[in-house]
N, CA, C and O atoms as CSV, one atom per row, in Angstrom:
chain,resi,resn,atom,element,x,y,z
A,1,MET,N,N,-2.130,32.882,26.252
A,1,MET,CA,C,-3.119,33.937,26.118
A,1,MET,C,C,-3.337,34.227,24.644
A,1,MET,O,O,-2.418,34.165,23.826
A,2,ASP,N,N,-4.560,34.541,24.342
A,2,ASP,CA,C,-4.920,34.854,22.966
A,2,ASP,C,C,-4.378,36.242,22.608
A,2,ASP,O,O,-4.354,37.134,23.456
A,3,GLN,N,N,-3.950,36.424,21.373
A,3,GLN,CA,C,-3.387,37.703,20.915
A,3,GLN,C,C,-4.405,38.842,21.040
A,3,GLN,O,O,-4.043,39.981,21.337
A,4,GLU,N,N,-5.662,38.524,20.813
A,4,GLU,CA,C,-6.717,39.534,20.917
A,4,GLU,C,C,-6.832,40.062,22.348
A,4,GLU,O,O,-6.999,41.262,22.561
A,5,ILE,N,N,-6.742,39.164,23.317
A,5,ILE,CA,C,-6.810,39.561,24.726
A,5,ILE,C,C,-5.585,40.394,25.094
A,5,ILE,O,O,-5.699,41.393,25.804
A,6,ARG,N,N,-4.411,39.980,24.609
A,6,ARG,CA,C,-3.191,40.747,24.869
A,6,ARG,C,C,-3.305,42.173,24.328
A,6,ARG,O,O,-2.949,43.132,25.013
A,7,ASP,N,N,-3.795,42.305,23.120
A,7,ASP,CA,C,-3.948,43.636,22.525
A,7,ASP,C,C,-4.930,44.482,23.315
A,7,ASP,O,O,-4.730,45.685,23.482
A,8,GLU,N,N,-6.001,43.846,23.804
A,8,GLU,CA,C,-6.993,44.575,24.589
A,8,GLU,C,C,-6.389,45.031,25.924
A,8,GLU,O,O,-6.602,46.169,26.344
A,9,ILE,N,N,-5.645,44.154,26.582
A,9,ILE,CA,C,-4.990,44.516,27.849
A,9,ILE,C,C,-3.992,45.642,27.608
A,9,ILE,O,O,-3.919,46.596,28.383
A,10,LYS,N,N,-3.234,45.525,26.540
A,10,LYS,CA,C,-2.248,46.548,26.198
A,10,LYS,C,C,-2.921,47.906,25.981
A,10,LYS,O,O,-2.428,48.925,26.465
A,11,ALA,N,N,-4.015,47.922,25.274
A,11,ALA,CA,C,-4.743,49.169,25.015
A,11,ALA,C,C,-5.276,49.764,26.323
A,11,ALA,O,O,-5.214,50.977,26.525
A,12,ILE,N,N,-5.795,48.916,27.201
A,12,ILE,CA,C,-6.332,49.396,28.482
A,12,ILE,C,C,-5.213,49.968,29.349
A,12,ILE,O,O,-5.384,51.013,29.976
A,13,VAL,N,N,-4.073,49.288,29.386
A,13,VAL,CA,C,-2.943,49.768,30.190
A,13,VAL,C,C,-2.431,51.098,29.637
A,13,VAL,O,O,-2.161,52.026,30.400
A,14,CYS,N,N,-2.298,51.191,28.321
A,14,CYS,CA,C,-1.847,52.447,27.705
A,14,CYS,C,C,-2.802,53.589,28.022
A,14,CYS,O,O,-2.366,54.703,28.311
A,15,GLU,N,N,-4.081,53.320,27.970
A,15,GLU,CA,C,-5.082,54.341,28.288
A,15,GLU,C,C,-4.972,54.765,29.750
A,15,GLU,O,O,-5.069,55.950,30.068
A,16,GLY,N,N,-4.769,53.789,30.637
A,16,GLY,CA,C,-4.622,54.101,32.059
A,16,GLY,C,C,-3.376,54.938,32.329
A,16,GLY,O,O,-3.404,55.857,33.147
A,17,ILE,N,N,-2.295,54.619,31.644
A,17,ILE,CA,C,-1.064,55.390,31.812
A,17,ILE,C,C,-1.266,56.820,31.319
A,17,ILE,O,O,-0.847,57.775,31.973
A,18,LYS,N,N,-1.906,56.956,30.171
A,18,LYS,CA,C,-2.159,58.302,29.631
A,18,LYS,C,C,-3.019,59.120,30.591
A,18,LYS,O,O,-2.749,60.300,30.810
A,19,GLU,N,N,-4.040,58.509,31.157
A,19,GLU,CA,C,-4.903,59.222,32.100
A,19,GLU,C,C,-4.135,59.580,33.379
A,19,GLU,O,O,-4.299,60.673,33.921
A,20,GLY,N,N,-3.309,58.665,33.848
A,20,GLY,CA,C,-2.563,58.912,35.072
A,20,GLY,C,C,-1.476,59.974,34.901
A,20,GLY,O,O,-1.178,60.720,35.834
A,21,MET,N,N,-0.895,60.037,33.726
A,21,MET,CA,C,0.197,60.976,33.473
A,21,MET,C,C,-0.286,62.315,32.919
A,21,MET,O,O,0.514,63.238,32.767
A,22,ALA,N,N,-1.547,62.435,32.621
A,22,ALA,CA,C,-2.077,63.666,32.017
A,22,ALA,C,C,-1.773,64.921,32.833
A,22,ALA,O,O,-1.429,65.940,32.234
A,23,PRO,N,N,-1.878,64.910,34.160
A,23,PRO,CA,C,-1.583,66.131,34.917
A,23,PRO,C,C,-0.116,66.553,34.833
A,23,PRO,O,O,0.215,67.712,35.080
A,24,PHE,N,N,0.759,65.609,34.485
A,24,PHE,CA,C,2.184,65.905,34.446
A,24,PHE,C,C,2.690,66.230,33.043
A,24,PHE,O,O,3.881,66.486,32.864
A,25,TRP,N,N,1.816,66.223,32.056
A,25,TRP,CA,C,2.222,66.451,30.676
A,25,TRP,C,C,2.575,67.915,30.460
A,25,TRP,O,O,1.839,68.810,30.874
A,26,ILE,N,N,3.716,68.152,29.803
A,26,ILE,CA,C,4.185,69.505,29.514
A,26,ILE,C,C,4.504,69.580,28.027
A,26,ILE,O,O,5.031,68.634,27.442
A,27,GLU,N,N,4.178,70.710,27.430
A,27,GLU,CA,C,4.483,70.889,26.012
A,27,GLU,C,C,5.989,70.828,25.801
A,27,GLU,O,O,6.766,71.223,26.670
A,28,ARG,N,N,6.388,70.333,24.646
A,28,ARG,CA,C,7.811,70.142,24.376
A,28,ARG,C,C,8.590,71.447,24.424
A,28,ARG,O,O,9.666,71.504,25.020
A,29,GLU,N,N,8.064,72.487,23.807
A,29,GLU,CA,C,8.804,73.747,23.768
A,29,GLU,C,C,8.941,74.345,25.172
A,29,GLU,O,O,9.999,74.866,25.525
A,30,ARG,N,N,7.891,74.270,25.957
A,30,ARG,CA,C,7.964,74.775,27.332
A,30,ARG,C,C,9.000,73.984,28.129
A,30,ARG,O,O,9.786,74.558,28.883
A,31,HIS,N,N,8.992,72.674,27.955
A,31,HIS,CA,C,9.948,71.819,28.650
A,31,HIS,C,C,11.384,72.179,28.238
A,31,HIS,O,O,12.275,72.258,29.085
A,32,TYR,N,N,11.598,72.392,26.956
A,32,TYR,CA,C,12.919,72.788,26.457
A,32,TYR,C,C,13.333,74.140,27.039
A,32,TYR,O,O,14.480,74.317,27.451
A,33,ASN,N,N,12.407,75.083,27.072
A,33,ASN,CA,C,12.713,76.411,27.627
A,33,ASN,C,C,13.048,76.329,29.113
A,33,ASN,O,O,13.909,77.063,29.598
A,34,GLU,N,N,12.374,75.446,29.831
A,34,GLU,CA,C,12.683,75.274,31.246
A,34,GLU,C,C,14.084,74.707,31.431
A,34,GLU,O,O,14.807,75.104,32.345
A,35,HIS,N,N,14.458,73.788,30.570
A,35,HIS,CA,C,15.823,73.259,30.627
A,35,HIS,C,C,16.845,74.350,30.310
A,35,HIS,O,O,17.899,74.413,30.943
A,36,GLN,N,N,16.545,75.197,29.348
A,36,GLN,CA,C,17.452,76.301,29.011
A,36,GLN,C,C,17.585,77.252,30.212
A,36,GLN,O,O,18.681,77.729,30.508
A,37,PHE,N,N,16.479,77.521,30.893
A,37,PHE,CA,C,16.494,78.390,32.065
A,37,PHE,C,C,17.370,77.795,33.168
A,37,PHE,O,O,18.188,78.495,33.765
A,38,VAL,N,N,17.194,76.509,33.430
A,38,VAL,CA,C,17.998,75.841,34.452
A,38,VAL,C,C,19.473,75.859,34.053
A,38,VAL,O,O,20.347,76.075,34.892
A,39,LYS,N,N,19.742,75.630,32.772
A,39,LYS,CA,C,21.131,75.658,32.299
A,39,LYS,C,C,21.738,77.044,32.488
A,39,LYS,O,O,22.898,77.159,32.884
A,40,SER,N,N,20.974,78.093,32.213
A,40,SER,CA,C,21.501,79.445,32.390
A,40,SER,C,C,21.811,79.708,33.864
A,40,SER,O,O,22.816,80.350,34.172
A,41,TRP,N,N,20.969,79.225,34.778
A,41,TRP,CA,C,21.238,79.383,36.207
A,41,TRP,C,C,22.480,78.606,36.616
A,41,TRP,O,O,23.276,79.091,37.421
A,42,MET,N,N,22.655,77.408,36.072
A,42,MET,CA,C,23.831,76.605,36.388
A,42,MET,C,C,25.100,77.285,35.871
A,42,MET,O,O,26.118,77.311,36.562
A,43,ASP,N,N,25.038,77.834,34.658
A,43,ASP,CA,C,26.187,78.564,34.112
A,43,ASP,C,C,26.496,79.788,34.965
A,43,ASP,O,O,27.660,80.066,35.252
A,44,TRP,N,N,25.459,80.522,35.373
A,44,TRP,CA,C,25.643,81.708,36.198
A,44,TRP,C,C,26.303,81.331,37.525
A,44,TRP,O,O,27.241,81.996,37.964
A,45,ALA,N,N,25.815,80.268,38.160
A,45,ALA,CA,C,26.375,79.821,39.430
A,45,ALA,C,C,27.831,79.398,39.261
A,45,ALA,O,O,28.665,79.667,40.125
A,46,SER,N,N,28.127,78.743,38.160
A,46,SER,CA,C,29.499,78.324,37.897
A,46,SER,C,C,30.411,79.535,37.717
A,46,SER,O,O,31.528,79.558,38.233
A,47,ASN,N,N,29.935,80.536,36.986
A,47,ASN,CA,C,30.724,81.748,36.785
A,47,ASN,C,C,30.948,82.489,38.094
A,47,ASN,O,O,32.051,82.967,38.358
A,48,ILE,N,N,29.914,82.586,38.909
A,48,ILE,CA,C,30.038,83.267,40.204
A,48,ILE,C,C,31.041,82.523,41.075
A,48,ILE,O,O,31.899,83.137,41.710
A,49,LYS,N,N,30.930,81.199,41.103
A,49,LYS,CA,C,31.843,80.397,41.908
A,49,LYS,C,C,33.279,80.605,41.420
A,49,LYS,O,O,34.199,80.736,42.227
A,50,SER,N,N,33.463,80.633,40.124
A,50,SER,CA,C,34.791,80.836,39.555
A,50,SER,C,C,35.326,82.225,39.913
A,50,SER,O,O,36.486,82.363,40.299
A,51,ASN,N,N,34.487,83.245,39.785
A,51,ASN,CA,C,34.923,84.612,40.099
A,51,ASN,C,C,35.251,84.773,41.582
A,51,ASN,O,O,36.231,85.430,41.934
A,52,ILE,N,N,34.442,84.181,42.443
A,52,ILE,CA,C,34.694,84.279,43.880
A,52,ILE,C,C,35.992,83.564,44.228
A,52,ILE,O,O,36.790,84.064,45.021
A,53,LEU,N,N,36.200,82.397,43.633
A,53,LEU,CA,C,37.435,81.663,43.890
A,53,LEU,C,C,38.652,82.462,43.423
A,53,LEU,O,O,39.668,82.515,44.115
A,54,LYS,N,N,38.544,83.082,42.247
A,54,LYS,CA,C,39.643,83.920,41.757
A,54,LYS,C,C,39.901,85.093,42.694
A,54,LYS,O,O,41.055,85.429,42.959
A,55,ALA,N,N,38.856,85.712,43.191
A,55,ALA,CA,C,39.010,86.846,44.105
A,55,ALA,C,C,39.667,86.407,45.411
A,55,ALA,O,O,40.545,87.102,45.923
A,56,ILE,N,N,39.259,85.281,45.949
A,56,ILE,CA,C,39.841,84.789,47.197
A,56,ILE,C,C,41.324,84.465,47.007
A,56,ILE,O,O,42.150,84.819,47.849
A,57,ILE,N,N,41.656,83.803,45.919
A,57,ILE,CA,C,43.062,83.475,45.660
A,57,ILE,C,C,43.881,84.739,45.456
A,57,ILE,O,O,45.007,84.833,45.945
A,58,SER,N,N,43.323,85.720,44.734
A,58,SER,CA,C,44.033,86.991,44.538
A,58,SER,C,C,44.274,87.689,45.869
A,58,SER,O,O,45.367,88.204,46.101
A,59,CYS,N,N,43.280,87.716,46.747
A,59,CYS,CA,C,43.437,88.339,48.062
A,59,CYS,C,C,44.519,87.631,48.867
A,59,CYS,O,O,45.319,88.280,49.541
A,60,MET,N,N,44.546,86.322,48.801
A,60,MET,CA,C,45.565,85.575,49.531
A,60,MET,C,C,46.964,85.895,48.991
A,60,MET,O,O,47.904,86.057,49.770
A,61,ILE,N,N,47.105,85.984,47.684
A,61,ILE,CA,C,48.400,86.312,47.085
A,61,ILE,C,C,48.826,87.714,47.497
A,61,ILE,O,O,49.977,87.928,47.877
A,62,TYR,N,N,47.894,88.679,47.424
A,62,TYR,CA,C,48.231,90.050,47.832
A,62,TYR,C,C,48.586,90.122,49.317
A,62,TYR,O,O,49.476,90.881,49.701
A,63,PHE,N,N,47.913,89.352,50.139
A,63,PHE,CA,C,48.211,89.319,51.563
A,63,PHE,C,C,49.632,88.803,51.797
A,63,PHE,O,O,50.391,89.382,52.574
A,64,VAL,N,N,49.982,87.711,51.118
A,64,VAL,CA,C,51.317,87.139,51.271
A,64,VAL,C,C,52.373,88.126,50.785
A,64,VAL,O,O,53.391,88.329,51.447
A,65,LEU,N,N,52.127,88.741,49.622
A,65,LEU,CA,C,53.085,89.724,49.103
A,65,LEU,C,C,53.212,90.922,50.052
A,65,LEU,O,O,54.320,91.396,50.305
A,66,GLY,N,N,52.103,91.403,50.565
A,66,GLY,CA,C,52.114,92.522,51.508
A,66,GLY,C,C,52.864,92.166,52.781
A,66,GLY,O,O,53.630,92.976,53.303
A,67,ALA,N,N,52.645,90.956,53.280
A,67,ALA,CA,C,53.343,90.516,54.485
A,67,ALA,C,C,54.850,90.428,54.226
A,67,ALA,O,O,55.660,90.771,55.087
A,68,MET,N,N,55.207,89.966,53.035
A,68,MET,CA,C,56.630,89.891,52.699
A,68,MET,C,C,57.252,91.285,52.631
A,68,MET,O,O,58.346,91.510,53.149
A,69,VAL,N,N,56.554,92.210,51.994
A,69,VAL,CA,C,57.068,93.583,51.887
A,69,VAL,C,C,57.215,94.190,53.280
A,69,VAL,O,O,58.251,94.774,53.597
A,70,LEU,N,N,56.189,94.054,54.108
A,70,LEU,CA,C,56.278,94.587,55.472
A,70,LEU,C,C,57.400,93.906,56.254
A,70,LEU,O,O,58.101,94.562,57.024
A,71,GLY,N,N,57.573,92.629,56.069
A,71,GLY,CA,C,58.650,91.906,56.727
A,71,GLY,C,C,60.006,92.446,56.317
A,71,GLY,O,O,60.884,92.646,57.156
A,72,PHE,N,N,60.176,92.682,55.017
A,72,PHE,CA,C,61.444,93.231,54.543
A,72,PHE,C,C,61.664,94.653,55.054
A,72,PHE,O,O,62.786,95.029,55.394
A,73,VAL,N,N,60.588,95.442,55.107
A,73,VAL,CA,C,60.713,96.817,55.600
A,73,VAL,C,C,61.147,96.806,57.058
A,73,VAL,O,O,62.090,97.507,57.426
A,74,PHE,N,N,60.468,96.013,57.901
A,74,PHE,CA,C,60.827,95.964,59.319
A,74,PHE,C,C,62.192,95.318,59.538
A,74,PHE,O,O,62.928,95.706,60.445
A,75,TRP,N,N,62.528,94.336,58.709
A,75,TRP,CA,C,63.843,93.688,58.805
A,75,TRP,C,C,64.938,94.689,58.428
A,75,TRP,O,O,66.001,94.738,59.048
A,76,GLY,N,N,64.641,95.501,57.372
A,76,GLY,CA,C,65.607,96.520,56.950
A,76,GLY,C,C,65.817,97.589,58.008
A,76,GLY,O,O,66.935,98.070,58.194
A,77,LYS,N,N,64.736,97.970,58.711
A,77,LYS,CA,C,64.850,98.979,59.772
A,77,LYS,C,C,65.634,98.419,60.976
A,77,LYS,O,O,66.338,99.152,61.670
A,78,LYS,N,N,65.495,97.128,61.201
A,78,LYS,CA,C,66.155,96.480,62.315
A,78,LYS,C,C,67.670,96.399,62.062
A,78,LYS,O,O,68.468,96.489,62.994
A,79,GLN,N,N,68.043,96.231,60.819
A,79,GLN,CA,C,69.465,96.084,60.472
A,79,GLN,C,C,70.143,97.372,60.581
A,79,GLN,O,O,71.345,97.461,60.331
C-alpha cells in the first residue's frame, strides 16, 4: 500500500473514532473529581465496615465475659 493511502485511511479512522467517542468525552477535571468522589465513598464504606466489625467483636467479647461472670456467680452460689 502506498504511504499516502495509509495516511488517508489513518486520518479517516481517527476522525471516525473521535465522532463515535464524542458523546462519552468528559473534561479532565470533572473526571478527576468523579474519581475523588468514588474514592471518598470507598473510604467511607471501608471505615463503616471496620467500625461495625469492631463493634461486633466487642459485643462478642463482652458477652463471653458476662457469661463467665454469671457462671462464676451461679457456681459460687451453688458451692
